[in-house]
N, C-alpha and C positions, 0 to 999 in steps of 0.2 A: 922391710923397705923403709928407708929413712925419708921423712917428709922434709922437703926444702921449704922453709918458711919465708925466706927472703928472696923472692924472685928479682931478677934484674930489671923488672918493669917499674918505671916511675912515671908519674904524671909529667906531661910535656913531650914525651916521645911522639914523633909524627912521621908521616910519610905521605907521598902523593903518587897517584897513578893516573895515566892518561888513556883516553880511548878516542880514536877517530871513528865517528859513527858511520856504520855501513848499513845496507839494506837489512842485514841479519839482526841488527840491533833495534829495529823499529818496532813500534807498538803493533803494527800489522804482523810482523814476523814472529813476535814472541807471544801473540795472542792476548795482549792487554788492551787492544783497541783496534781501530781501523784507519789510523792515520800514519803517514810515512815519516814519523819523527821518533826520536829516541824514546823507547818504552820505559816506563817506570821500573819494571823488573830489572832492566839492564842498568839503570841508575843505581838501584839498590845493590846489585852485584858489584858495581864499580866502587861504591862506598865501602862495602865489606872488604873488597880487595885492598883498599887503602888501610883499613884497620889491621888486616893480616900483615901487610908490609911493615906497618909501624911496630908490631909486637913480636912477630915470629923470630927475629934474630935474638931476642932477649929471653925466650922461653927456655926452661930447663930441658936437658936432653930427654928424649922420649915423650915430651909433652907437645900438645897442640892446643889451639883454642877453637871453640865452637860458638857460633852465634846463638844467642838466646832471646834477644829482644831488639826490635828496631822501631824507631819513630822517624819517619821521613816525610818531608813535605816537598813535592815536586812542583816547582814554581814557574818554570818556563820551558817552552818547547825548543828542541834542538834538531835541526834538519840533518839529513845525511851529508857526509863529507866535512862536518864541523868537528873540532876536537874539544872534548870536555876533560876537565881535570878534577879529580876527587882528592881532597885533602882530609886526612884524619889526624886528630890530636887526642892522645890519651889524657883524660881529665881525672879519672878516679881509678885507684887500685884498692880493692877491698878483698883481701884474701885472694881467692882465685878469680874473682869478678873484675872485669875490665870494662870501663865505660869510655867511649870515644865521642867527641863532637866531630861531625862530618859536614863538609861543604863541597858541593860540586859547582864548578863554574865553566863558562864558555865565553871566551873573549872579554873577560872582566865582568860578565853578567852572572849573577847567582842563578843557577839552574835548580838546585835542591839543597836542603839543609836538614840536619837531624842529629839523632844519637843512635849509636849502635852499642849494644852490650854483648860481651863475649865472656866465656868461662874457660879457664885453663883446665885441661883434662889430660890424663895419661892416655896417649894415643892408642896403645895396644888394648888396654881394658875397654876403652870407648868402642873400638871397632868390634871387639868380641861381644860386648853387650848388644850392640846394634844388630848383630847377626843372629841373636837368639830369637826363637819364636816367642810371641807374646803369650 
């Protein structure tokens, strides 16, 4: 297998994804609290979705990326029926390691901010290894 050393991934790539908060997205629903506002696990999932959207089109055939590290600060509550926007920007490419700055906003207010790291892997080998007994 020939290793592709120059991925088409370069700092500055970005993407945004939106979510209109429903009852299923609340802290009550996802088990992260007992209040009817956007739960932190959903904020994280949205931020990760933005990193995938920013990088997936540029990955080599047969590859995917997997999350390896997250630093996220959830700054503000977002009620049901409001729309949040996650923006991810690729800041660092070190071999297979990708680092993104992420920001989630609602109506111009910052809801969350942080960093997400992902690693580019061969999809088939990753799935095979994941299915092996420990």
